[in-house]
C-alpha positions in Angstrom: -23.5 -23.2 -2.3 -23.2 -20.4 0.2 -22.4 -16.7 -0.6 -22.7 -15.0 -4.0 -21.5 -16.7 -7.1 -18.3 -15.3 -8.5 -20.1 -14.4 -11.7 -22.7 -12.2 -10.0 -22.4 -8.6 -11.1 -22.7 -5.6 -8.8 -23.1 -1.9 -9.6 -19.9 -0.3 -8.7 -19.2 3.2 -7.1 -16.5 4.8 -9.2 -15.7 7.5 -6.6 -15.2 4.8 -3.9 -13.1 2.5 -6.1 -10.8 5.4 -6.8 -10.8 6.7 -3.1 -9.9 3.3 -1.7 -7.1 2.9 -4.2 -5.6 6.3 -3.5 -6.0 5.9 0.2 -3.7 2.8 -0.1 -1.2 4.7 -2.3 -1.7 2.3 -5.2 -1.4 3.1 -8.9 -3.8 1.3 -11.2 -0.8 -0.7 -12.4 0.0 -1.7 -8.7 -3.6 -3.0 -8.3 -3.3 -5.0 -11.5 -0.1 -6.7 -10.2 -1.5 -7.4 -6.8 -4.9 -8.7 -7.9 -4.7 -9.8 -11.5 -7.5 -7.5 -12.4 -6.5 -5.7 -15.7 -5.4 -2.1 -15.6 -8.1 -1.4 -18.3 -10.8 -2.8 -16.1 -9.7 -0.8 -13.1 -9.6 2.3 -15.1 -13.0 1.8 -16.7 -14.6 1.0 -13.3 -13.0 4.1 -11.7 -14.0 6.5 -14.5 -17.6 5.1 -14.9 -17.2 3.7 -18.4 -17.9 0.3 -16.9 -20.5 0.3 -14.1 -20.7 -3.3 -13.1 -18.1 -5.7 -11.7 -18.2 -9.4 -10.7 -18.2 -10.4 -7.1 -14.8 -12.1 -7.6 -13.2 -8.9 -8.9 -14.7 -6.8 -6.0 -13.5 -9.4 -3.5 -9.9 -9.1 -4.8 -10.1 -5.3 -4.7 -11.6 -5.2 -1.2 -9.0 -7.5 0.1 -6.0 -5.3 -1.0 -7.8 -2.1 -0.1 -8.6 -3.3 3.4 -12.3 -2.5 3.0 -15.6 -4.5 2.4 -17.2 -5.2 -0.9 -20.1 -3.0 0.3 -17.7 -0.1 0.4 -17.2 -0.4 -3.3 -20.7 -0.8 -4.6 -23.9 1.1 -5.0 -26.6 -0.1 -2.5 -30.1 0.9 -3.5 -30.3 4.0 -5.6 -27.6 6.1 -3.9 -23.9 6.4 -4.7 -21.8 6.0 -1.5 -18.6 7.8 -1.1 
């Protein structure tokens, strides 16, 4: 099997998640409709109440935002944004 498993969790960057969503002029509900990721999950990830997301979730978000998964996660100990 190549690539990460869809159930692998990654530490997310709340600021980056919100920035990419707003850059694309999407509401959280728009993202829910386009990806199937629940509004509640999107909200919790963006406000830091949930700090990890599965690869499959990040893949869906990156696809509609026009960015990479790396743009949405924390690499090492630094928050990117």
